[in-house]
Backbone as a chain_set.jsonl record, in Angstrom:
{"seq": "MTQHIVKHIHRVNAQRDIAAALGILPVIHKLQTWQCERLLATHHDLAKQSRYQNAMQFFVDELYGPKDFSQRDADIARVIPKLASVLPESAMLAMEDALALNALSFELDMKMAQALEDKPINKDTYAETYRQVGTLETRAKQIQIIEHLGTQLDGVVRMRGIGMLISLARRPAKMAGLLALHEFLERGFKAFKAIGDVHSFIGPVLKKEREIMALLLDDNCQLPEENPLPSVVV", "coords": {"N": [[226.528, -72.969, -6.303], [223.834, -72.721, -7.291], [223.263, -75.365, -7.596], [223.022, -76.312, -4.994], [220.849, -74.854, -4.225], [218.734, -75.88, -5.74], [218.814, -78.477, -4.81], [217.981, -78.175, -2.161], [215.239, -77.396, -2.648], [214.272, -79.729, -3.995], [214.644, -81.624, -1.801], [212.8, -80.623, 0.18], [210.435, -80.904, -1.138], [210.412, -83.747, -1.476], [210.195, -84.421, 1.201], [207.772, -83.276, 1.857], [205.973, -84.804, 0.363], [206.356, -87.259, 1.45], [205.251, -86.696, 3.999], [202.577, -86.195, 3.302], [201.748, -88.631, 2.381], [201.927, -90.108, 4.707], [199.944, -88.921, 6.025], [200.218, -86.736, 7.868], [200.437, -84.072, 7.306], [198.411, -82.122, 7.976], [198.987, -82.02, 10.853], [201.569, -81.045, 10.891], [201.205, -78.544, 9.712], [199.684, -77.391, 11.711], [201.378, -77.417, 13.763], [203.405, -75.838, 12.74], [202.032, -73.291, 12.616], [201.688, -72.959, 15.441], [204.181, -72.601, 16.224], [205.021, -70.273, 14.903], [203.334, -68.414, 16.352], [204.566, -68.683, 18.76], [207.098, -67.671, 18.302], [206.387, -65.027, 17.737], [205.42, -64.402, 20.346], [207.672, -64.91, 22.015], [209.442, -62.975, 21.017], [208.1, -60.604, 21.358], [208.783, -57.909, 22.154], [210.321, -57.041, 20.078], [208.424, -57.474, 17.865], [206.457, -55.716, 18.36], [207.454, -53.254, 17.711], [207.298, -50.825, 15.362], [209.35, -50.463, 13.379], [210.413, -53.086, 13.128], [208.264, -54.715, 12.572], [207.367, -55.659, 9.957], [209.646, -57.148, 9.114], [209.555, -59.108, 11.054], [207.064, -60.208, 10.664], [207.611, -61.134, 7.941], [209.625, -63.063, 8.488], [208.24, -65.048, 10.018], [206.105, -65.783, 8.178], [207.227, -66.373, 5.765], [209.367, -68.086, 6.203], [209.045, -69.891, 8.358], [206.203, -70.395, 8.619], [203.065, -72.097, 7.809], [202.504, -71.747, 5.243], [202.077, -72.442, 1.762], [204.737, -73.029, -0.266], [205.249, -73.967, -2.635], [204.871, -73.036, -5.363], [206.467, -70.78, -5.416], [208.939, -72.088, -5.049], [208.938, -73.701, -7.32], [209.11, -71.798, -9.22], [211.755, -70.697, -8.647], [213.399, -72.955, -9.241], [213.039, -73.21, -11.853], [214.095, -70.922, -13.016], [216.691, -70.628, -12.084], [219.413, -70.411, -13.069], [219.38, -68.072, -14.608], [218.6, -66.248, -12.605], [220.993, -66.27, -11.132], [222.726, -65.004, -12.727], [221.862, -62.394, -12.749], [221.444, -61.396, -10.3], [223.015, -60.129, -7.245], [225.753, -61.879, -5.588], [225.425, -62.037, -2.74], [222.565, -61.837, -2.505], [221.976, -64.265, -3.765], [223.109, -66.095, -2.048], [221.485, -65.524, 0.287], [219.083, -66.41, -0.662], [219.655, -69.113, -0.909], [220.086, -69.748, 1.827], [217.527, -69.295, 2.852], [216.03, -71.191, 1.648], [217.445, -73.629, 2.504], [216.996, -73.358, 5.267], [214.238, -73.644, 5.323], [213.98, -76.292, 4.338], [215.328, -77.724, 6.295], [213.866, -77.048, 8.602], [211.328, -78.03, 7.988], [211.915, -80.846, 7.872], [212.55, -81.289, 10.685], [210.187, -80.465, 11.782], [208.518, -82.45, 10.745], [209.355, -84.694, 11.982], [208.754, -84.053, 14.67], [205.915, -83.765, 14.476], [205.295, -86.576, 13.978], [206.049, -87.582, 16.439], [204.504, -86.213, 18.232], [201.926, -87.222, 17.717], [198.617, -87.76, 18.638], [198.545, -85.759, 20.533], [197.607, -82.666, 22.007], [198.89, -79.453, 20.961], [200.942, -77.565, 22.767], [202.786, -75.492, 25.094], [204.04, -77.374, 26.95], [203.878, -79.975, 25.819], [205.086, -79.508, 23.431], [207.737, -78.631, 24.345], [208.589, -81.096, 25.484], [208.539, -82.752, 23.254], [210.207, -81.471, 21.477], [212.708, -81.847, 22.876], [212.823, -84.615, 22.752], [213.012, -85.35, 19.976], [214.848, -83.538, 18.883], [218.259, -82.603, 18.209], [221.29, -81.301, 19.491], [223.015, -80.541, 17.623], [221.527, -80.387, 15.094], [219.59, -78.467, 15.863], [221.103, -76.297, 16.502], [222.417, -75.932, 14.041], [220.141, -75.028, 12.576], [219.698, -72.493, 13.79], [222.176, -71.262, 13.079], [221.984, -71.086, 10.337], [220.105, -69.097, 10.124], [221.498, -67.037, 11.378], [223.51, -66.672, 9.387], [221.948, -66.106, 7.222], [220.891, -63.541, 8.095], [223.189, -62.005, 7.81], [223.785, -62.051, 5.048], [221.444, -60.789, 4.124], [221.692, -58.301, 5.289], [223.81, -57.258, 3.684], [222.648, -57.337, 1.338], [220.55, -55.376, 1.395], [221.959, -52.993, 1.73], [223.119, -52.547, -0.744], [223.475, -50.455, -3.483], [220.943, -49.529, -5.649], [219.727, -52.064, -5.75], [217.025, -52.233, -4.95], [215.702, -50.738, -6.831], [216.153, -52.43, -9.011], [214.812, -54.858, -8.22], [212.27, -53.719, -8.194], [211.751, -52.877, -10.885], [211.797, -55.453, -12.039], [209.365, -56.529, -11.57], [207.158, -56.387, -13.522], [208.155, -57.859, -15.843], [208.641, -60.364, -14.528], [206.042, -61.036, -13.814], [204.905, -61.439, -16.461], [206.294, -63.591, -16.969], [205.341, -65.506, -15.526], [206.297, -65.661, -13.061], [205.456, -64.478, -10.628], [204.961, -65.157, -7.968], [207.642, -65.701, -7.016], [208.788, -63.317, -7.284], [207.362, -61.67, -5.707], [207.964, -62.677, -3.205], [210.789, -62.059, -3.104], [210.631, -59.256, -3.245], [208.943, -58.567, -0.975], [210.705, -59.47, 1.055], [212.914, -57.864, 0.709], [211.942, -55.211, 1.088], [210.927, -55.438, 3.716], [213.253, -55.857, 5.268], [214.911, -53.785, 4.423], [213.756, -51.552, 5.596], [214.595, -51.643, 8.117], [217.288, -51.041, 8.285], [219.86, -51.484, 9.923], [220.319, -54.64, 9.874], [221.269, -56.59, 11.722], [220.474, -55.524, 14.066], [218.022, -56.556, 14.443], [218.1, -59.323, 13.934], [220.102, -60.126, 15.672], [219.159, -59.993, 18.567], [217.112, -61.853, 18.313], [218.322, -64.206, 17.754], [220.024, -64.465, 20.065], [218.108, -64.98, 22.123], [216.855, -67.252, 21.057], [218.895, -69.099, 21.152], [219.267, -69.341, 23.831], [216.898, -70.428, 24.617], [216.968, -72.943, 23.328], [219.161, -74.12, 24.447], [218.216, -74.483, 27.044], [216.026, -76.173, 26.668], [217.151, -78.405, 25.754], [218.79, -79.194, 27.736], [219.375, -81.551, 30.076], [219.286, -81.048, 32.782], [217.333, -79.204, 33.175], [214.259, -78.968, 34.358], [211.356, -80.318, 33.187], [207.821, -80.05, 33.392], [208.178, -77.707, 34.772], [210.35, -75.838, 34.51], [210.05, -74.733, 31.963], [210.942, -72.816, 29.275], [209.257, -71.672, 27.401], [206.739, -69.525, 26.0], [203.263, -69.35, 26.752], [200.919, -69.98, 24.301], [198.071, -69.918, 22.127], [196.442, -71.58, 19.464]], "CA": [[225.516, -72.434, -5.464], [222.6, -73.062, -7.94], [222.923, -76.729, -7.43], [222.649, -76.417, -3.641], [219.481, -74.258, -4.061], [217.787, -76.827, -6.447], [218.874, -79.627, -3.867], [217.158, -77.837, -1.113], [213.914, -77.49, -3.24], [213.962, -81.165, -4.088], [214.619, -82.192, -0.499], [211.635, -80.33, 0.875], [209.374, -81.54, -1.952], [210.361, -85.153, -1.156], [209.687, -84.549, 2.521], [206.321, -83.086, 1.832], [205.384, -86.026, -0.289], [206.292, -88.307, 2.404], [204.26, -86.407, 5.02], [201.338, -86.399, 2.727], [201.573, -90.162, 2.282], [201.713, -90.523, 6.09], [198.762, -88.279, 6.6], [200.516, -85.86, 8.803], [200.512, -82.705, 6.882], [197.688, -81.276, 8.839], [199.659, -81.881, 12.115], [202.71, -80.229, 10.589], [200.653, -77.13, 9.589], [199.362, -76.924, 12.996], [202.663, -77.186, 14.499], [204.094, -74.502, 12.253], [201.306, -72.187, 13.124], [202.015, -72.811, 16.77], [205.683, -72.073, 16.2], [204.988, -68.771, 14.502], [202.772, -67.708, 17.487], [205.501, -68.701, 19.754], [208.125, -66.783, 17.935], [205.862, -63.698, 18.02], [205.317, -64.15, 21.749], [208.837, -64.719, 22.584], [210.064, -61.645, 20.582], [207.07, -59.575, 21.344], [209.415, -56.763, 22.324], [210.658, -56.609, 18.678], [207.367, -57.555, 16.956], [205.548, -54.542, 18.505], [208.08, -52.068, 17.163], [206.982, -50.609, 13.957], [210.584, -50.704, 12.665], [210.768, -54.457, 12.909], [207.002, -55.487, 12.409], [207.327, -56.274, 8.674], [210.609, -58.149, 9.097], [209.213, -60.129, 11.875], [206.018, -61.005, 9.846], [208.227, -61.918, 6.811], [210.222, -64.226, 9.104], [207.356, -66.082, 10.432], [205.289, -66.047, 7.077], [207.961, -66.899, 4.542], [210.496, -68.988, 6.594], [208.537, -70.822, 9.315], [204.85, -70.672, 8.683], [202.455, -73.229, 7.102], [202.335, -71.293, 3.843], [202.462, -73.25, 0.647], [205.821, -72.504, -1.105], [205.451, -74.92, -3.93], [204.858, -72.239, -6.58], [207.76, -69.986, -5.333], [210.018, -72.994, -5.255], [209.025, -74.132, -8.784], [209.708, -70.666, -9.984], [213.089, -70.664, -8.415], [214.066, -74.163, -9.792], [212.914, -73.065, -13.29], [214.899, -69.775, -13.583], [217.824, -70.339, -11.13], [220.634, -70.029, -13.803], [219.122, -66.627, -14.952], [218.726, -65.441, -11.327], [222.374, -66.332, -10.621], [223.493, -64.124, -13.76], [221.488, -60.929, -12.51], [221.338, -61.074, -8.774], [224.311, -60.18, -6.588], [226.059, -63.072, -4.818], [224.774, -62.048, -1.35], [221.176, -62.188, -2.744], [221.812, -65.609, -4.104], [223.349, -66.654, -0.688], [220.403, -65.38, 1.058], [218.034, -67.356, -1.131], [220.188, -70.356, -0.517], [219.895, -69.868, 3.228], [216.121, -69.332, 3.062], [215.535, -72.585, 1.232], [218.129, -74.386, 3.324], [216.243, -73.214, 6.529], [212.933, -74.247, 5.043], [214.039, -77.715, 4.228], [215.845, -78.396, 7.607], [212.782, -76.756, 9.649], [210.299, -78.967, 7.61], [212.45, -82.101, 8.398], [212.333, -81.344, 12.119], [208.666, -80.409, 12.035], [207.829, -83.694, 10.501], [209.781, -85.596, 13.155], [207.999, -83.618, 15.771], [204.624, -84.239, 14.255], [205.162, -88.011, 14.137], [206.208, -87.857, 17.848], [203.378, -85.773, 18.979], [200.795, -88.112, 17.499], [197.325, -87.007, 18.782], [198.562, -84.889, 21.694], [197.397, -81.223, 21.772], [200.167, -78.813, 20.859], [201.077, -76.437, 23.771], [204.252, -75.312, 25.503], [204.551, -78.491, 27.613], [203.97, -81.079, 24.838], [206.128, -79.011, 22.413], [209.123, -78.842, 24.926], [209.094, -82.523, 25.629], [208.793, -83.372, 21.945], [211.48, -80.861, 20.98], [213.826, -82.585, 23.636], [212.721, -85.967, 22.303], [213.466, -85.607, 18.662], [215.817, -82.714, 18.406], [219.574, -82.888, 18.694], [221.954, -80.022, 19.602], [223.674, -80.364, 16.251], [220.564, -79.94, 14.187], [218.995, -77.362, 16.32], [222.219, -75.175, 16.431], [222.465, -75.597, 12.674], [219.067, -74.281, 12.266], [219.962, -71.083, 14.385], [223.331, -70.826, 12.364], [221.52, -70.712, 9.025], [219.497, -67.826, 10.311], [222.551, -66.021, 11.471], [224.152, -66.422, 8.03], [220.877, -65.396, 6.298], [220.872, -62.127, 8.504], [224.448, -61.354, 7.315], [223.569, -61.8, 3.59], [220.387, -59.793, 3.925], [222.302, -56.973, 5.625], [224.558, -56.969, 2.641], [221.761, -56.99, 0.104], [219.811, -54.097, 1.51], [222.964, -51.815, 1.716], [223.51, -52.42, -2.079], [222.94, -49.346, -4.278], [220.275, -49.859, -6.874], [219.065, -53.3, -5.636], [215.663, -51.957, -4.776], [215.248, -50.457, -8.212], [216.274, -53.597, -9.819], [213.678, -55.622, -7.924], [211.042, -53.097, -8.547], [211.674, -52.949, -12.315], [211.668, -56.764, -12.466], [207.999, -57.016, -11.329], [206.433, -56.642, -14.769], [208.593, -59.097, -16.693], [208.433, -61.518, -13.741], [204.515, -61.396, -13.905], [204.73, -61.906, -17.623], [206.974, -64.756, -17.288], [204.833, -66.499, -14.605], [207.29, -65.811, -11.825], [205.01, -63.515, -9.71], [205.242, -65.668, -6.583], [209.033, -65.625, -6.624], [209.117, -61.853, -7.254], [206.754, -61.139, -4.42], [208.898, -63.193, -2.115], [212.047, -61.26, -3.031], [210.224, -57.902, -2.97], [208.587, -58.408, 0.448], [211.894, -59.617, 2.067], [213.787, -56.717, 0.605], [211.262, -54.117, 1.692], [210.893, -55.705, 5.134], [214.631, -55.569, 5.942], [215.461, -52.406, 4.003], [213.153, -50.589, 6.546], [215.266, -51.773, 9.358], [218.583, -50.317, 8.235], [220.85, -52.421, 10.444], [219.498, -55.973, 10.008], [221.672, -57.206, 12.783], [219.85, -55.082, 15.363], [216.847, -57.325, 14.521], [218.585, -60.684, 13.934], [221.06, -60.271, 17.002], [218.321, -60.274, 19.743], [216.27, -63.07, 18.016], [219.289, -65.371, 17.81], [220.45, -64.594, 21.44], [216.912, -65.656, 22.775], [216.533, -68.687, 20.515], [219.985, -70.112, 21.585], [218.972, -69.474, 25.332], [215.761, -71.478, 24.71], [217.521, -74.206, 22.706], [219.988, -74.691, 25.456], [217.407, -74.852, 28.286], [215.077, -77.303, 26.355], [218.021, -79.661, 25.446], [219.671, -79.451, 28.902], [218.666, -82.559, 30.986], [219.075, -80.481, 34.116], [216.199, -78.213, 33.086], [213.087, -79.826, 34.839], [210.05, -79.95, 32.536], [207.375, -78.772, 32.692], [208.332, -76.592, 35.753], [211.279, -74.746, 34.07], [209.919, -74.633, 30.632], [211.085, -71.364, 29.03], [208.512, -71.322, 26.19], [205.44, -68.855, 26.502], [201.931, -70.101, 26.54], [200.133, -69.452, 23.176], [196.922, -70.675, 21.838], [196.195, -71.489, 18.098]], "C": [[224.067, -72.873, -5.966], [222.249, -74.506, -7.611], [222.442, -77.056, -5.92], [221.152, -75.915, -3.467], [218.411, -75.233, -4.605], [217.711, -78.06, -5.372], [218.026, -79.36, -2.79], [215.58, -77.914, -1.511], [213.476, -78.964, -3.323], [213.832, -81.955, -2.833], [213.301, -81.907, 0.305], [210.441, -80.813, 0.159], [209.315, -83.01, -1.621], [209.766, -85.35, 0.265], [208.223, -84.394, 2.706], [205.516, -84.243, 1.225], [205.263, -87.136, 0.691], [205.269, -88.087, 3.579], [202.882, -86.574, 4.511], [200.936, -87.922, 2.684], [201.238, -90.664, 3.699], [200.562, -89.843, 6.747], [198.963, -87.217, 7.717], [200.713, -84.383, 8.533], [199.776, -81.653, 7.76], [198.396, -81.037, 10.277], [200.791, -80.904, 11.943], [202.248, -78.837, 10.439], [200.215, -76.53, 10.912], [200.347, -76.556, 13.885], [203.384, -75.969, 14.142], [203.364, -73.306, 12.638], [201.547, -71.91, 14.632], [203.335, -72.166, 16.94], [205.711, -70.756, 15.92], [204.337, -67.954, 15.603], [203.772, -67.672, 18.535], [206.556, -67.755, 19.481], [207.613, -65.393, 18.174], [205.77, -63.366, 19.422], [206.554, -64.0, 22.243], [209.542, -63.475, 22.264], [209.161, -60.564, 20.449], [207.66, -58.088, 21.35], [209.85, -56.137, 20.819], [209.459, -56.503, 17.783], [206.469, -56.351, 17.205], [206.123, -53.318, 18.044], [207.869, -51.867, 15.76], [208.145, -50.851, 12.942], [210.77, -52.13, 12.239], [209.452, -55.251, 12.606], [207.078, -56.312, 11.064], [208.361, -57.371, 8.631], [210.214, -59.381, 9.912], [208.0, -61.018, 11.179], [206.517, -61.786, 8.651], [208.786, -63.203, 7.291], [209.343, -65.295, 9.405], [206.377, -66.678, 9.117], [206.05, -66.893, 6.08], [209.082, -67.94, 4.965], [209.922, -70.116, 7.581], [207.135, -71.305, 9.243], [204.438, -71.841, 7.706], [202.174, -72.901, 5.76], [202.784, -72.333, 2.809], [203.497, -72.539, -0.258], [206.063, -73.202, -2.301], [205.673, -73.939, -5.14], [206.16, -71.45, -6.602], [208.904, -70.937, -5.593], [210.119, -73.523, -6.623], [209.51, -73.009, -9.549], [211.182, -70.504, -9.938], [213.954, -71.725, -9.203], [214.143, -73.869, -11.313], [213.882, -71.877, -13.788], [216.261, -69.506, -12.778], [219.073, -69.936, -11.96], [220.53, -68.537, -14.111], [219.219, -65.78, -13.781], [220.261, -65.284, -10.875], [223.104, -65.249, -11.617], [223.046, -62.579, -13.478], [221.409, -60.532, -11.268], [222.796, -61.073, -8.208], [224.421, -61.447, -5.826], [225.426, -63.093, -3.455], [223.277, -62.358, -1.463], [220.938, -63.571, -3.025], [222.034, -66.528, -2.766], [222.142, -66.636, 0.197], [219.287, -66.292, 0.701], [218.381, -68.721, -0.632], [219.745, -70.619, 0.943], [218.486, -70.049, 3.602], [215.676, -70.688, 2.73], [216.069, -73.74, 2.071], [217.295, -74.588, 4.753], [214.809, -73.866, 6.369], [212.982, -75.705, 4.991], [214.406, -78.378, 5.555], [214.636, -78.163, 8.619], [211.625, -77.859, 9.293], [210.726, -80.456, 8.11], [212.224, -82.33, 9.872], [210.883, -81.252, 12.467], [208.079, -81.738, 11.839], [208.12, -84.658, 11.572], [208.866, -85.444, 14.343], [206.486, -83.972, 15.638], [204.32, -85.636, 14.473], [205.132, -88.22, 15.686], [205.029, -87.418, 18.703], [202.126, -86.647, 18.735], [199.436, -87.262, 17.614], [197.349, -86.099, 19.939], [198.243, -83.487, 21.14], [198.77, -80.607, 21.737], [200.058, -77.536, 21.803], [202.53, -76.409, 24.28], [204.795, -76.581, 26.195], [204.801, -79.558, 26.659], [205.066, -80.649, 23.76], [207.504, -79.138, 23.007], [209.572, -80.141, 25.191], [209.374, -83.153, 24.368], [210.011, -82.789, 21.337], [212.788, -81.573, 21.661], [213.861, -84.047, 23.079], [213.359, -86.221, 20.946], [214.565, -84.655, 18.138], [217.123, -83.004, 18.969], [220.205, -81.481, 18.739], [222.58, -79.597, 18.352], [222.695, -79.788, 15.262], [219.871, -78.706, 14.521], [219.916, -76.105, 16.213], [222.41, -74.989, 14.902], [221.393, -74.748, 12.047], [219.204, -72.747, 12.54], [221.279, -70.442, 13.444], [222.975, -70.461, 10.988], [220.902, -69.321, 9.135], [220.41, -66.694, 10.415], [223.241, -65.646, 10.119], [223.254, -65.657, 7.077], [220.794, -63.884, 6.687], [222.046, -61.428, 7.84], [224.354, -61.128, 5.836], [222.554, -60.878, 3.305], [220.866, -58.411, 4.292], [223.205, -56.508, 4.392], [223.671, -56.525, 1.52], [221.092, -55.57, 0.178], [220.727, -52.823, 1.611], [223.395, -51.644, 0.269], [222.841, -51.211, -2.827], [222.273, -49.877, -5.515], [219.422, -51.171, -6.837], [217.55, -53.186, -5.541], [215.032, -51.603, -6.011], [215.15, -51.677, -9.108], [215.051, -54.528, -9.495], [212.366, -55.106, -8.36], [210.742, -53.194, -10.15], [211.352, -54.446, -12.846], [210.017, -57.231, -12.315], [207.134, -57.418, -12.61], [206.879, -57.817, -15.506], [208.396, -60.333, -15.764], [206.913, -62.04, -13.852], [204.312, -62.023, -15.357], [205.278, -63.27, -17.899], [206.323, -65.859, -16.284], [205.587, -66.69, -13.368], [206.654, -64.744, -10.601], [205.278, -63.942, -8.27], [206.602, -65.503, -6.218], [209.36, -64.146, -6.419], [208.547, -61.281, -6.049], [207.506, -61.561, -3.21], [210.064, -62.305, -1.947], [211.63, -59.85, -2.674], [209.765, -57.652, -1.449], [209.646, -58.56, 1.388], [212.731, -58.368, 1.867], [213.145, -55.504, 1.301], [211.204, -54.154, 3.221], [212.323, -55.387, 5.827], [215.302, -54.373, 5.623], [214.974, -51.357, 5.104], [213.889, -50.576, 7.863], [216.568, -50.891, 9.373], [219.694, -51.263, 8.648], [220.123, -53.797, 10.709], [220.085, -56.66, 11.233], [221.132, -56.804, 14.191], [218.492, -55.88, 15.503], [217.269, -58.897, 14.784], [219.345, -61.016, 15.315], [220.245, -60.793, 18.177], [217.541, -61.562, 19.504], [217.265, -64.261, 18.26], [219.732, -65.599, 19.255], [219.37, -65.427, 22.193], [216.673, -67.08, 22.344], [217.65, -69.646, 20.986], [219.761, -70.215, 23.08], [217.837, -70.614, 25.414], [216.149, -72.812, 24.31], [218.348, -74.896, 23.803], [219.341, -75.185, 26.554], [216.662, -76.205, 27.861], [216.058, -78.574, 26.1], [218.959, -79.916, 26.65], [218.794, -80.497, 29.941], [218.47, -82.05, 32.445], [217.802, -79.466, 34.385], [214.903, -79.21, 33.277], [211.879, -79.345, 34.01], [209.038, -80.688, 33.223], [207.596, -77.547, 33.583], [209.276, -75.406, 35.126], [211.197, -74.502, 32.617], [209.927, -73.075, 30.229], [210.222, -70.859, 27.907], [207.215, -70.477, 26.764], [204.293, -69.651, 26.147], [201.235, -69.277, 25.364], [199.059, -70.355, 22.738], [196.676, -70.462, 20.337], [194.941, -72.172, 17.753]], "O": [[223.231, -73.318, -5.179], [221.086, -74.834, -7.376], [221.606, -77.927, -5.68], [220.363, -76.468, -2.701], [217.341, -75.39, -4.019], [216.62, -78.568, -5.114], [217.291, -80.275, -2.418], [214.771, -78.444, -0.75], [212.443, -79.359, -2.782], [213.01, -82.869, -2.761], [212.771, -82.781, 0.991], [209.451, -81.127, 0.819], [208.203, -83.521, -1.487], [208.981, -86.264, 0.515], [207.527, -85.09, 3.445], [204.41, -84.528, 1.684], [204.262, -87.846, 0.775], [204.586, -88.99, 4.062], [202.037, -87.076, 5.252], [199.795, -88.285, 2.969], [200.38, -91.53, 3.871], [200.225, -90.139, 7.894], [198.016, -86.851, 8.414], [201.091, -83.591, 9.396], [200.279, -80.613, 8.186], [198.355, -79.918, 10.788], [200.962, -80.011, 12.773], [202.876, -77.952, 11.021], [200.362, -75.336, 11.173], [200.276, -75.598, 14.654], [203.887, -75.194, 14.956], [204.004, -72.312, 12.982], [201.601, -70.751, 15.043], [203.518, -71.262, 17.755], [206.393, -70.018, 16.631], [204.772, -66.819, 15.793], [203.855, -66.65, 19.217], [206.932, -67.025, 20.398], [208.334, -64.597, 18.776], [205.993, -62.212, 19.788], [206.736, -63.004, 22.943], [210.206, -62.915, 23.136], [209.316, -59.683, 19.604], [207.144, -57.189, 20.686], [209.716, -54.954, 20.51], [209.395, -55.566, 16.988], [205.742, -55.979, 16.284], [205.399, -52.326, 17.955], [208.256, -52.729, 14.97], [207.945, -51.358, 11.838], [211.228, -52.393, 11.126], [209.574, -56.457, 12.39], [206.871, -57.526, 11.076], [208.04, -58.463, 8.16], [210.487, -60.52, 9.533], [207.984, -62.249, 11.151], [206.029, -62.87, 8.328], [208.557, -64.272, 6.724], [209.654, -66.439, 9.073], [205.982, -67.843, 9.087], [205.603, -67.946, 5.625], [209.656, -68.589, 4.091], [210.419, -71.241, 7.515], [206.815, -72.406, 9.69], [205.228, -72.429, 6.968], [201.599, -73.746, 5.074], [203.787, -73.019, 3.009], [203.164, -71.564, -0.931], [207.091, -72.997, -2.946], [206.664, -74.099, -5.852], [206.873, -71.42, -7.605], [209.805, -70.571, -6.348], [211.22, -73.787, -7.106], [210.282, -73.205, -10.487], [211.834, -70.227, -10.944], [215.03, -71.434, -9.725], [215.124, -74.205, -11.977], [214.388, -71.936, -14.909], [216.839, -68.419, -12.789], [219.781, -69.064, -11.457], [221.494, -67.802, -13.898], [219.819, -64.706, -13.836], [220.664, -64.263, -10.318], [224.095, -64.669, -11.174], [223.729, -61.643, -13.893], [221.299, -59.327, -11.041], [223.652, -61.863, -8.609], [223.424, -62.058, -5.442], [224.918, -64.139, -3.052], [222.747, -63.072, -0.612], [219.902, -64.118, -2.648], [221.311, -67.48, -2.469], [221.807, -67.652, 0.806], [218.621, -66.877, 1.555], [217.565, -69.414, -0.024], [219.094, -71.626, 1.221], [218.172, -70.812, 4.515], [214.963, -71.299, 3.526], [215.352, -74.701, 2.35], [217.006, -75.678, 5.246], [214.325, -74.553, 7.268], [212.101, -76.358, 5.55], [213.884, -79.437, 5.903], [214.413, -79.05, 9.443], [211.067, -78.489, 10.192], [209.908, -81.163, 8.698], [211.774, -83.398, 10.288], [210.418, -81.926, 13.386], [207.239, -82.174, 12.626], [207.234, -85.375, 12.036], [208.314, -86.379, 14.923], [205.872, -84.428, 16.603], [203.286, -85.977, 15.048], [204.279, -88.956, 16.182], [204.613, -88.054, 19.672], [201.314, -86.734, 19.657], [199.171, -86.305, 16.887], [196.281, -85.654, 20.36], [198.553, -83.163, 19.993], [199.708, -81.105, 22.359], [199.231, -76.641, 21.627], [203.358, -77.237, 23.902], [205.984, -76.848, 26.024], [205.92, -80.072, 26.657], [205.847, -81.484, 23.303], [208.399, -79.668, 22.348], [210.774, -80.406, 25.162], [210.278, -83.982, 24.265], [210.801, -83.512, 20.729], [213.789, -81.816, 20.986], [214.952, -84.61, 22.977], [214.133, -87.162, 20.77], [215.152, -84.912, 17.087], [217.218, -83.574, 20.056], [219.7, -80.565, 18.088], [222.668, -78.407, 18.051], [222.999, -78.774, 14.634], [219.555, -77.917, 13.631], [219.469, -75.012, 15.865], [222.565, -73.831, 14.514], [221.623, -73.912, 11.173], [218.898, -71.889, 11.712], [221.316, -69.245, 13.159], [223.615, -69.56, 10.444], [221.171, -68.461, 8.296], [220.283, -65.637, 9.798], [223.491, -64.482, 9.808], [223.644, -64.78, 6.306], [220.651, -63.032, 5.81], [221.874, -60.316, 7.343], [224.808, -60.084, 5.368], [222.675, -60.156, 2.316], [220.472, -57.436, 3.653], [223.266, -55.297, 4.179], [223.893, -55.512, 0.856], [221.077, -54.768, -0.756], [220.22, -51.702, 1.572], [224.032, -50.624, 0.005], [221.623, -51.067, -2.714], [222.885, -50.565, -6.331], [218.56, -51.399, -7.686], [216.862, -54.063, -6.065], [213.931, -52.072, -6.3], [214.183, -51.886, -9.84], [214.34, -54.934, -10.414], [211.478, -55.828, -8.812], [209.645, -53.541, -10.589], [210.749, -54.635, -13.903], [209.56, -58.2, -12.923], [206.545, -58.491, -12.74], [206.085, -58.714, -15.788], [207.964, -61.35, -16.306], [206.618, -63.231, -13.958], [203.618, -63.034, -15.469], [204.885, -63.993, -18.814], [206.777, -67.003, -16.267], [205.533, -67.729, -12.71], [207.407, -64.283, -9.744], [205.768, -63.155, -7.461], [206.807, -65.147, -5.058], [210.103, -63.775, -5.511], [209.186, -60.457, -5.395], [207.641, -60.786, -2.264], [210.353, -61.83, -0.849], [212.28, -59.268, -1.805], [210.162, -56.682, -0.804], [209.631, -57.922, 2.44], [213.234, -57.846, 2.862], [213.835, -54.833, 2.068], [211.385, -53.155, 3.917], [212.409, -54.71, 6.851], [216.164, -53.902, 6.366], [215.703, -50.43, 5.459], [213.814, -49.613, 8.627], [216.858, -50.149, 10.312], [220.402, -51.791, 7.791], [219.416, -53.969, 11.702], [219.283, -57.384, 11.823], [221.257, -57.477, 15.214], [217.894, -55.865, 16.578], [216.811, -59.561, 15.713], [219.164, -62.067, 15.93], [220.539, -61.851, 18.733], [217.33, -62.311, 20.458], [216.923, -65.211, 18.964], [219.828, -66.748, 19.686], [219.685, -66.442, 22.815], [216.343, -67.966, 23.133], [217.408, -70.835, 21.194], [220.109, -71.282, 23.586], [217.913, -71.564, 26.193], [215.691, -73.784, 24.912], [218.228, -76.099, 24.034], [219.748, -76.218, 27.085], [216.682, -77.196, 28.59], [215.615, -79.708, 26.281], [219.833, -80.778, 26.568], [217.722, -80.195, 30.466], [217.632, -82.543, 33.2], [217.399, -79.058, 35.474], [214.607, -80.082, 32.461], [211.442, -78.197, 34.093], [209.261, -81.826, 33.634], [207.232, -76.44, 33.185], [208.979, -74.216, 35.238], [212.195, -74.086, 32.028], [209.15, -72.243, 30.698], [210.406, -69.723, 27.47], [206.735, -70.748, 27.865], [204.362, -70.548, 25.307], [201.02, -68.07, 25.47], [199.164, -71.555, 22.993], [196.686, -69.311, 19.9], [194.555, -72.199, 16.584]]}, "num_chains": 1, "name": "protein.A"}
C-alpha cells in the first residue's frame, strides 16, 4: 500500500511539472476553482446543513480545489513507513484513495485545460469539454474512488481512540516538520466525525454525480439545452 501512495504522489508531481512547462497551471487552477463552486452549487442542499458543512468544505478544499498540496505530499512521502506502522489500515486506505483521487483529477483537469485553451469557463464550455476529453471509464473510476474513500472514512471515524491519537500527534508532528500532513488528517477526521454516518453525506453526492456524468457523456443529451450543470461564476 505504501508503494501505491508514493506512486500517486510522484504521478501528480510529474503532471504538475508538465503543466507548468506548458504554461497551463493558471488555467488548471481556475478550472479547479470553478469545479469547487459547481460542486457546492450542485449539492447546496447538503452544503447548507451545519452537519455537513465542514465535510463539504474539506471535500472541495482538500480533494478538488486549487490548493498547493506539495508540502503535504512531501510529508507523506517522507514518513509513509512510520505512518503505516501507527495508523489503522482503514486510515491508510483512505489516504491512498485521497491521493489517487488527487492524481486522477489533476490528470483530467490538465486535459480539460488544454482543450479549453482561451475559452471562458462556464457551464456550457465545461460540459462540452467534459464530453470531449472524458471517457466513461475514467470518470466512473473517479467516482468509484470517492465511494471507496467514503467507506474507509466511515470506518476510521468509528474507531475508538483514533481522535485522541491524532490530537496527541500534533506536537510531535510540528516538531518533526509534518504540520501540513497533520492538519490534513485532523481536519478530515473532525469534518467526518461530526457527521456520524459518513454514507449519509457521500451517498447523495455520488448519486447526483453519477447522474450528471451519465447525462454529460450521453450523445442523446443535447448540449447546451439539456446541460445538467448549474450556472456558477468565479
